[in-house]
N, C-alpha and C positions, 0 to 999 in steps of 0.2 A: 757267456760269463757266469751263468748259473751253475756251471760245473763245480764251482768252488763253494757252493752254499754250505756244505757240511763243514768245510774248513772254517768259514766265517762264523758258523754257529759255535764251533769249539772255541775259537778265539774270543768270541763275545762273552764266554764264561770266565775269562780272565780279566780281573779288575785292571791289571796293568795294561793289557793289550787294548782293551776297549776305550781307554782314556785318550788314545791318539786320534786326532782329527786334523784335517787340513785347515790351516788358518787362512785368513783373508789373503795374505801375501802369497801363500802356496797356491791357492785357487787362482789368483790373478796370474801367477806364473804359468799355470797349466793353460789358462785361456789365451795368454799372449803367445806362448810357444807352440801350443797344440799337443795333442796326445801322441802324435808321431815322434816329435822331438823328445818328449818326456820318456817315451819307450826307448829311444836310442840311449838316453842317459841311464835308464834302468839297466839296459844290456851292458853298458860300460861299467856301471857300479858293481853289478853282479860279477862280471868277468874279473875286475880288478880287486874287489874286496871280499868276495865270497868263494869264487871258483877255485883258487889255489888250494892245494892239500893242507897247507899251513899258512893261512892268511896273516899278514903283518898285523900285530896288535889285535889278534882275534879276541872277540868279546868286548872290544872298545873301538872297533874300526868304523862304526856307523854313527855319525852325529845324530842327535835327537831332533834337530830341526835344521832349516836352511834350504831344504829342497823337498819337493813333494815325495820323491822316491825314498828319501831318508825316513820321513814320517811313515810311509807305507811299509818300509822294511821293519820298523818296530811294531807297527800295528799287526803285521802279518807274521811276526816271529821269523823273519828272514834277515835279521840283523847280524848274526854271527853263526859260526858253524855249530856251536852248542845248541842254539835255538833251532836251527835246521834239523838237527838230530832229534831233539826233544819233541818238537811239534810236527815235523814232517817226515821223520824217519830216514833222513838223508845222512848217511854215515860221515863221520869226520875222518881226517887223515888221508884223504885221497882227493884228487881234483874232481870237481863237479863235471859230469858229462853234459853233452849238448841238450839232452832231454831234461835233465835236472835244471840246467840254467834256464831253459825255456819255460819250465813249470814255474820257477821262481818269478821270472819276469812277467809271465801271464797273470800270476796271482797278484803281484804288485799293481799291475795295470788295472786288473778287475777291481781292486780295492780303491784305487784312485778314481776310477770311473764311477763307482758307487758314491764316493765322497762328492764328486762333482754334481751328481744327480741330486743327492740329499741336500747339499749345501749350495744349491743354485742361488743366483743373486736375488731372485724374487722371494725365496722362502728359506733363507739360512737360519737354522736354529740359533738361539742365543748361546753364547759361551756359558759354561757353568759358573755360577757365582762363587767367589772365594770368600770365606769368612774373614772379616777384618778383625784384627786384634784391637781391642779398645784399651787404651792406656789410662789407667786410673791413678789419681793422686794418692798419696799415702793415706789420706783420710777417707778416700773412697767417694767423696761428694762431687767431684768434678771430673767425670770420665771424659777423656779425650782432650783435656786442656793441659797445657804444659804445667809442670810443677812450679809452684810459686814459693819463693823463699823470702 
């Protein structure tokens, strides 16, 4: 799986790509179903959503969450034919060959495997904190309290 190290390094330089992580639900799904079943799903998703020469809804065909493979597709820039062209040099406008489909599936599974190792139950990193908006009153003295009239 280390054969993808250069790809992962390039993807890590993208603020958009590196923000994708498997959530607790996706990790639980992988543990429950196993990597073999998740690989089968990856093969099916790639075949149905990426392999055709002109995929239906290309550019919007991959959900952002809901399955570990979907998250991996966005993290690895394998979510649409445009990203495959830009990041992996796989031309648009023709059906993906068996070798290209295999490359995409192997890349997705390598990313999922890394996530499962990094985010193991005993040492999962905390999710990045989001800044909370503080609502201030018109006078500014009572932040976070509802407006009083």
